C-alpha positions as CSV (number, residue, x, y, z in Angstrom):
1,M,-32.8,3.9,-44.3
2,A,-29.6,5.0,-46.1
3,K,-29.1,3.8,-49.6
4,Q,-26.9,0.8,-49.8
5,H,-23.5,1.6,-51.3
6,R,-22.4,-1.1,-53.8
7,I,-18.6,-1.8,-54.0
8,V,-17.6,-4.1,-56.9
9,I,-14.1,-5.4,-57.2
10,V,-13.2,-7.1,-60.4
11,G,-10.1,-9.4,-60.1
12,G,-9.2,-11.6,-57.2
13,G,-5.4,-11.5,-57.6
14,A,-2.9,-10.4,-55.0
15,G,-4.3,-6.9,-54.8
16,G,-7.9,-7.6,-55.5
17,L,-8.3,-10.3,-52.8
18,E,-6.4,-8.3,-50.3
19,L,-8.7,-5.3,-50.9
20,A,-11.9,-7.4,-50.7
21,T,-10.6,-9.0,-47.4
22,Q,-9.7,-5.7,-45.8
23,L,-12.8,-3.9,-46.9
24,G,-14.9,-6.9,-45.7
25,Q,-13.3,-6.9,-42.3
26,H,-13.5,-3.1,-42.0
27,I,-17.0,-2.2,-43.3
28,G,-18.5,-5.5,-44.7
29,K,-20.8,-6.0,-41.7
30,K,-22.5,-2.6,-42.2
31,K,-26.0,-2.9,-43.6
32,H,-25.6,0.0,-45.9
33,I,-22.5,-1.6,-47.6
34,Q,-22.4,-4.4,-50.1
35,I,-19.0,-5.7,-51.3
36,T,-18.8,-8.0,-54.3
37,L,-15.7,-9.6,-55.7
38,V,-15.8,-10.9,-59.3
39,D,-13.2,-13.3,-60.7
40,T,-12.9,-15.8,-63.6
41,S,-11.7,-18.6,-61.4
42,L,-13.2,-20.3,-58.3
43,T,-9.9,-20.2,-56.5
44,H,-7.0,-17.8,-55.8
45,I,-3.3,-18.5,-56.3
46,W,-0.6,-15.9,-55.6
47,K,0.7,-15.1,-59.1
48,P,4.4,-15.1,-58.2
49,L,4.1,-18.8,-57.5
50,L,3.1,-19.7,-61.0
51,H,6.6,-20.5,-62.2
52,E,6.9,-23.1,-59.3
53,I,3.6,-24.6,-60.3
54,A,4.7,-24.8,-63.9
55,A,7.9,-26.6,-63.0
56,G,6.1,-28.9,-60.7
57,T,8.1,-27.9,-57.6
58,L,5.0,-26.6,-55.9
59,N,1.6,-28.3,-55.5
60,A,-0.9,-25.7,-56.3
61,A,-3.8,-27.6,-54.6
62,S,-2.3,-27.0,-51.2
63,E,-1.9,-23.3,-51.8
64,E,-5.2,-22.3,-53.5
65,I,-8.0,-20.4,-51.6
66,N,-11.6,-20.9,-52.5
67,Y,-13.3,-17.5,-53.1
68,F,-16.8,-18.6,-51.9
69,A,-15.4,-19.9,-48.6
70,H,-13.2,-16.9,-48.1
71,A,-16.1,-14.5,-48.9
72,K,-18.3,-16.1,-46.3
73,K,-15.7,-15.6,-43.6
74,H,-14.7,-12.1,-44.6
75,H,-18.1,-10.5,-45.2
76,Y,-18.2,-10.0,-48.9
77,K,-20.0,-11.7,-51.8
78,F,-18.3,-13.6,-54.7
79,Q,-19.5,-13.9,-58.3
80,L,-17.8,-16.2,-60.8
81,G,-17.7,-14.5,-64.2
82,Y,-15.7,-12.7,-66.9
83,L,-16.0,-9.0,-67.2
84,S,-16.9,-8.1,-70.8
85,S,-17.7,-4.4,-70.6
86,I,-18.8,-1.5,-68.3
87,D,-22.0,0.5,-68.7
88,R,-20.9,3.7,-67.0
89,E,-24.2,5.5,-67.6
90,Q,-26.2,2.8,-65.7
91,Q,-23.2,2.1,-63.4
92,E,-23.3,-1.6,-64.2
93,I,-20.6,-4.1,-65.2
94,V,-21.5,-6.7,-67.8
95,L,-20.4,-10.3,-67.3
96,S,-20.2,-12.7,-70.3
97,P,-22.4,-15.8,-70.3
98,L,-21.0,-18.2,-67.8
99,M,-19.5,-21.3,-69.5
100,Q,-18.3,-24.6,-68.2
101,G,-16.6,-26.2,-71.2
102,N,-19.3,-26.2,-73.9
103,V,-22.1,-25.9,-71.4
104,Q,-23.6,-22.5,-70.7
105,L,-24.4,-22.2,-67.0
106,A,-25.8,-18.7,-67.0
107,D,-26.8,-15.9,-69.4
108,E,-25.1,-12.5,-69.6
109,R,-25.4,-10.8,-66.2
110,R,-25.2,-7.2,-65.0
111,I,-24.0,-6.1,-61.6
112,G,-24.7,-2.6,-60.4
113,Y,-22.0,-0.5,-58.6
114,D,-21.6,2.8,-56.9
115,T,-17.8,2.3,-56.6
116,L,-16.1,0.0,-59.1
117,V,-12.5,-1.2,-58.6
118,L,-10.6,-2.9,-61.5
119,A,-7.8,-5.2,-60.5
120,I,-7.7,-7.4,-63.5
121,G,-4.0,-7.8,-63.7
122,S,-1.9,-8.2,-66.9
123,T,-1.2,-10.8,-69.6
124,S,1.9,-11.6,-71.6
125,N,2.7,-9.3,-74.5
126,D,4.0,-11.4,-77.4
127,F,4.3,-8.3,-79.6
128,A,2.5,-10.2,-82.4
129,T,5.5,-12.4,-82.9
130,P,4.6,-15.1,-85.5
131,G,4.0,-18.4,-83.9
132,A,4.1,-17.2,-80.3
133,Q,0.4,-17.8,-79.6
134,Q,0.4,-21.1,-81.4
135,Y,3.6,-22.8,-80.1
136,C,4.5,-21.1,-76.8
137,H,3.3,-21.7,-73.3
138,F,2.4,-18.6,-71.2
139,L,2.3,-18.3,-67.4
140,D,-0.4,-15.7,-66.9
141,N,-2.7,-17.9,-64.8
142,R,-3.1,-21.2,-62.9
143,T,-4.5,-23.0,-65.9
144,Q,-1.6,-22.1,-68.1
145,A,0.9,-23.1,-65.4
146,D,-0.9,-26.5,-65.0
147,T,-0.8,-27.1,-68.7
148,F,3.0,-26.5,-68.9
149,Q,3.5,-28.8,-65.9
150,R,1.4,-31.6,-67.5
151,D,3.3,-31.3,-70.8
152,L,6.7,-31.4,-69.0
153,L,5.7,-34.4,-66.9
154,N,4.4,-36.2,-70.0
155,L,7.8,-35.8,-71.7
156,Y,9.4,-37.5,-68.6
157,L,6.8,-40.3,-68.5
158,Q,7.3,-40.9,-72.2
159,A,11.1,-41.1,-71.7
160,H,10.6,-43.4,-68.7
161,A,8.7,-45.8,-71.0
162,Q,11.2,-45.4,-73.8
163,P,14.5,-43.7,-72.7
164,R,15.3,-40.6,-74.6
165,E,18.8,-40.3,-76.2
166,Q,18.5,-36.8,-77.6
167,P,18.6,-33.7,-75.4
168,L,15.4,-32.1,-74.0
169,N,15.5,-28.5,-75.1
170,I,13.5,-25.9,-73.2
171,T,13.6,-22.4,-74.4
172,I,12.4,-19.4,-72.4
173,I,11.8,-16.1,-74.2
174,G,12.3,-13.2,-71.8
175,A,14.9,-12.8,-69.0
176,G,12.8,-10.8,-66.5
177,A,12.0,-12.2,-63.1
178,T,9.5,-14.8,-64.4
179,G,11.9,-16.2,-67.1
180,V,14.9,-16.3,-64.7
181,E,12.9,-17.9,-61.9
182,L,11.3,-20.5,-64.2
183,A,14.7,-21.5,-65.6
184,A,16.1,-22.1,-62.1
185,E,13.0,-24.1,-61.1
186,L,13.2,-26.2,-64.2
187,H,16.9,-27.0,-63.4
188,Q,15.8,-28.1,-60.0
189,A,12.9,-30.2,-61.4
190,A,15.2,-32.0,-63.7
191,Q,17.3,-33.2,-60.8
192,D,14.2,-34.2,-58.8
193,F,12.6,-36.1,-61.6
194,H,15.8,-38.2,-61.9
195,R,15.9,-38.7,-58.2
196,Y,12.4,-40.2,-58.1
197,G,13.1,-42.7,-60.8
198,L,12.0,-40.8,-63.9
199,D,15.5,-41.3,-65.2
200,G,14.7,-41.7,-68.9
201,I,16.1,-38.2,-69.4
202,D,19.6,-37.5,-68.1
203,P,19.5,-34.2,-66.2
204,N,22.8,-33.3,-68.0
205,K,20.8,-33.5,-71.3
206,V,18.2,-31.0,-70.2
207,K,19.2,-27.9,-72.1
208,I,17.6,-24.7,-70.8
209,N,18.0,-21.6,-72.9
210,I,16.9,-18.1,-71.9
211,I,16.6,-15.6,-74.8
212,E,16.5,-11.9,-74.0
213,A,16.3,-8.9,-76.4
214,A,17.8,-6.5,-73.9
215,E,21.5,-6.1,-73.2
216,R,21.3,-8.0,-69.9
217,I,18.9,-10.2,-67.8
218,L,16.6,-8.7,-65.2
219,P,16.6,-5.3,-66.9
220,A,14.3,-3.8,-64.3
221,L,16.8,-4.5,-61.5
222,S,20.3,-3.3,-60.7
223,D,23.4,-4.5,-62.5
224,K,24.7,-6.1,-59.4
225,V,21.6,-8.2,-58.9
226,A,21.6,-9.1,-62.6
227,Q,25.2,-10.2,-62.6
228,G,24.7,-12.3,-59.4
229,A,21.7,-14.0,-61.0
230,L,23.6,-14.6,-64.2
231,Q,26.4,-16.3,-62.3
232,Q,24.0,-18.6,-60.6
233,L,22.2,-19.5,-63.9
234,H,25.6,-20.3,-65.4
235,K,26.4,-22.4,-62.3
236,Y,23.2,-24.4,-63.1
237,G,24.3,-24.9,-66.7
238,I,21.5,-22.6,-68.0
239,N,22.4,-20.9,-71.3
240,V,21.6,-17.2,-71.4
241,F,21.5,-15.2,-74.7
242,T,21.1,-11.5,-74.4
243,Q,20.6,-9.1,-77.4
244,H,18.7,-11.8,-79.2
245,K,15.4,-10.6,-80.5
246,V,13.0,-13.4,-81.4
247,E,11.7,-13.1,-85.0
248,K,9.4,-16.2,-85.2
249,I,8.6,-19.5,-83.6
250,D,7.5,-22.8,-85.1
251,D,6.7,-26.3,-83.6
252,T,10.3,-27.2,-83.1
253,H,12.5,-24.1,-83.2
254,V,12.8,-20.5,-82.1
255,Y,14.3,-18.1,-84.7
256,C,16.2,-14.9,-83.8
257,Q,16.7,-11.8,-86.0
258,N,20.5,-12.3,-85.9
259,G,20.1,-15.6,-87.6
260,Q,20.6,-17.9,-84.6
261,I,18.1,-20.8,-84.3
262,F,17.3,-22.7,-81.1
263,A,15.8,-26.2,-81.1
264,A,13.0,-26.3,-78.5
265,N,10.8,-29.1,-77.3
266,L,9.1,-26.7,-74.9
267,K,8.8,-23.0,-75.4
268,V,7.7,-20.4,-72.8
269,W,7.0,-16.8,-73.6
270,A,7.9,-14.6,-70.6
271,A,8.8,-11.3,-72.4
272,G,6.8,-8.2,-71.7
273,I,3.3,-7.6,-70.4
274,K,0.1,-5.7,-71.4
275,A,-3.3,-5.1,-69.9
276,P,-6.0,-7.7,-70.8
277,S,-7.6,-6.8,-74.1
278,V,-11.0,-6.4,-72.4
279,T,-9.9,-2.9,-71.2
280,Q,-10.5,-1.7,-74.8
281,N,-14.3,-2.2,-74.1
282,F,-14.4,0.1,-71.0
283,G,-14.5,3.5,-72.7
284,L,-11.7,4.7,-70.5
285,T,-8.4,6.4,-71.3
286,L,-5.6,3.8,-71.8
287,D,-1.9,3.9,-72.3
288,R,-0.1,2.2,-75.2
289,I,-0.3,-1.3,-73.6
290,G,-3.9,-1.0,-72.6
291,R,-3.5,0.0,-69.0
292,I,-6.2,2.3,-67.5
293,K,-4.8,5.7,-66.8
294,V,-5.5,6.8,-63.2
295,Y,-4.7,9.8,-61.0
296,A,-2.6,9.4,-57.9
297,T,-5.9,8.8,-56.0
298,L,-6.1,5.6,-58.2
299,Q,-9.4,6.9,-59.7
300,S,-9.7,6.7,-63.5
301,V,-9.0,10.0,-65.2
302,D,-12.4,9.7,-66.9
303,D,-14.7,8.6,-64.0
304,P,-14.2,9.2,-60.3
305,N,-16.5,6.2,-59.5
306,I,-14.0,3.8,-61.1
307,F,-10.7,2.9,-59.5
308,A,-8.0,0.8,-61.1
309,F,-4.8,-0.5,-59.5
310,G,-2.1,-3.1,-59.9
311,D,-0.8,-4.3,-63.3
312,C,-3.9,-3.1,-65.2
313,A,-3.4,0.6,-64.1
314,H,-1.1,3.3,-65.5
315,C,-0.2,5.1,-62.3
316,Q,2.3,7.9,-62.1
317,P,2.0,9.4,-58.6
318,I,4.9,11.8,-59.0
319,A,5.2,13.9,-62.2
320,N,8.3,13.3,-64.3
321,Q,8.8,10.0,-62.5
322,P,8.4,6.6,-64.0
323,V,5.0,4.9,-64.1
324,L,4.8,2.3,-61.3
325,A,6.0,-1.1,-62.5
326,P,3.8,-4.2,-62.4
327,R,5.0,-5.7,-59.1
328,A,3.2,-7.5,-56.4
329,Q,4.3,-5.0,-53.7
330,V,2.8,-2.2,-55.7
331,A,-0.6,-3.9,-55.8
332,S,-0.5,-4.8,-52.2
333,Q,0.3,-1.2,-51.1
334,Q,-2.4,0.1,-53.4
335,A,-4.9,-2.3,-51.8
336,D,-4.0,-0.9,-48.4
337,F,-4.4,2.6,-49.7
338,L,-7.8,1.9,-51.3
339,V,-9.4,0.7,-48.1
340,N,-9.2,4.2,-46.7
341,A,-9.8,5.9,-50.0
342,I,-13.1,4.0,-50.6
343,V,-14.3,4.7,-47.1
344,R,-13.5,8.4,-47.6
345,K,-15.3,8.4,-51.0
346,I,-18.5,6.8,-49.4
347,K,-18.4,9.6,-46.8
348,N,-17.9,12.3,-49.5
349,Q,-14.5,13.2,-48.0
350,P,-11.5,14.1,-50.2
351,I,-9.1,11.3,-51.1
352,T,-5.4,11.5,-50.4
353,M,-2.7,10.7,-53.0
354,F,-1.1,7.2,-53.2
355,K,2.6,7.1,-52.4
356,F,4.6,4.0,-53.2
357,N,7.3,2.9,-50.7
358,D,9.8,0.7,-52.7
359,K,11.0,-2.0,-50.3
360,G,13.2,-3.7,-52.8
361,S,13.1,-6.7,-55.2
362,L,13.9,-10.4,-54.8
363,V,14.4,-13.1,-57.4
364,S,14.0,-16.7,-56.5
365,L,16.7,-19.1,-57.7
366,T,15.5,-22.6,-56.7
367,Q,14.3,-23.9,-53.4
368,N,17.3,-22.7,-51.3
369,G,18.5,-19.6,-53.1
370,A,17.4,-16.1,-54.1
371,I,19.1,-12.8,-54.9
372,G,17.9,-9.1,-54.7
373,E,18.1,-5.7,-53.1
374,L,16.2,-4.3,-50.1
375,L,15.4,-0.7,-49.5
376,G,17.2,0.3,-52.7
377,N,20.8,-0.6,-51.9
378,I,21.1,-3.5,-49.4
379,H,22.3,-6.5,-51.5
380,V,21.1,-10.0,-50.2
381,E,21.5,-13.4,-51.7
382,G,21.5,-17.1,-50.8
383,L,19.4,-18.6,-48.0
384,L,18.8,-15.2,-46.3
385,A,17.4,-13.8,-49.5
386,K,15.3,-16.9,-50.0
387,T,13.9,-16.6,-46.5
388,M,12.9,-13.0,-47.2
389,Y,11.4,-14.1,-50.5
390,H,9.2,-16.7,-48.7
391,S,8.2,-14.0,-46.1
392,L,6.6,-12.0,-48.9
393,Y,4.2,-14.9,-49.6
394,R,3.6,-15.3,-45.8
395,L,2.7,-11.6,-45.6
396,H,0.2,-12.0,-48.4
397,Q,-1.3,-15.0,-46.6
398,A,-1.5,-13.0,-43.4
399,N,-3.3,-10.1,-45.3
400,I,-6.0,-12.4,-46.6
401,L,-6.2,-15.2,-44.0
402,G,-5.0,-13.5,-40.8
403,Y,-1.8,-13.9,-38.9
404,T,-2.9,-17.0,-37.0
405,R,-3.9,-19.1,-40.0
406,A,-0.8,-17.9,-41.9
407,G,1.3,-19.0,-39.0
408,L,-0.4,-22.4,-39.0
409,L,0.2,-22.8,-42.8
410,T,3.8,-21.9,-42.3
411,A,4.1,-24.6,-39.6
412,R,2.4,-27.1,-41.9
413,D,4.9,-26.4,-44.7
414,L,7.8,-26.5,-42.3
415,F,7.0,-29.7,-40.6
416,G,5.4,-31.3,-43.7
417,K,8.7,-31.3,-45.6
418,G,9.7,-34.8,-46.5
419,T,6.2,-36.2,-46.5
420,A,5.6,-35.5,-50.2
421,P,7.8,-35.6,-53.3
422,L,9.8,-32.5,-54.1
423,V,8.4,-32.4,-57.6
424,K,4.8,-33.1,-58.7
425,L,4.6,-36.6,-60.2
426,H,1.0,-36.7,-61.3
């Protein structure tokens, strides 16, 4: 009997879950293959939805996917745990003791692998700004998004019991896609809270500020997209301050190096990313922000049995070209590529090189609007762009659930409109 080949995927985000699903469907039933997905959470949420969850304009409970149930259906195994290190000599990953609050459910565990795939994503980079960790919200995961939504709702509940006269100041640090999309959703949420009777805060007194160190918003996108988004933000009454570098943050204010000070009841850090700090424990070659350096095959430059992709990987498929940016479409295309690459590795066949096909970028601007570019130079905005933005999520659902179930979920969301509040009220 052939030796069982153990494939371990760490990280159940957009790329990791798509890879586990496709591998499970393709080779998961074979007796000589074992596929295991490891994640720190019991459920999957598409990360680009986190700003909507934070604003309360999306109910995360209706969108999450349970890993255990999904694994059963798609022929892989799931392990709940936090990766703490890699023993490359023994070809094992080490999982920290499993904790539930203050209760330890399991001791440190080791899982053997023949092929290891790291898809552990990224976290916000606060650049060691004083006060950022202590006083800012972050939107790296579902828990953080839920925490922000709860704190926002509590301010409205407090004002409903005792109407608030002073403005509600929300300051977002970083004008990339996350910061811009969150600001737009918060503007929409302010209108919706008032509509549902939480009228202790006048929507006109909700002051949303975006602070950006660069010369313009959305620095990774074209000038035309950035200008269009800026015009829409101004239309919403959102204040945008570019060339403002944050110096420090305290409980009530954000301080910039140019001397400007912003009052802030809620503060969100959305400026910059880095790889999770755990990558420092792997003994692999990293770039300056902790991403694992890989060849164009997505194999680590140090170990051909370890692949890395998505936000945690430093991938430069073409020499003298920029490193691939941390985008959902990059991770999704790399997941597709890795299905074939891993099969070829198991068969001891040469692996081809990954090539990224940039299909464009879209930025959501509330429930009925978006802006962006497709295929490099086709400008889209408004309802058409929003429809395309939604289609990206539907494609992700189709990749992990199949087209039939994704279609049913689309129909549920379409015909279910009006049966639930537009903003989460609990």
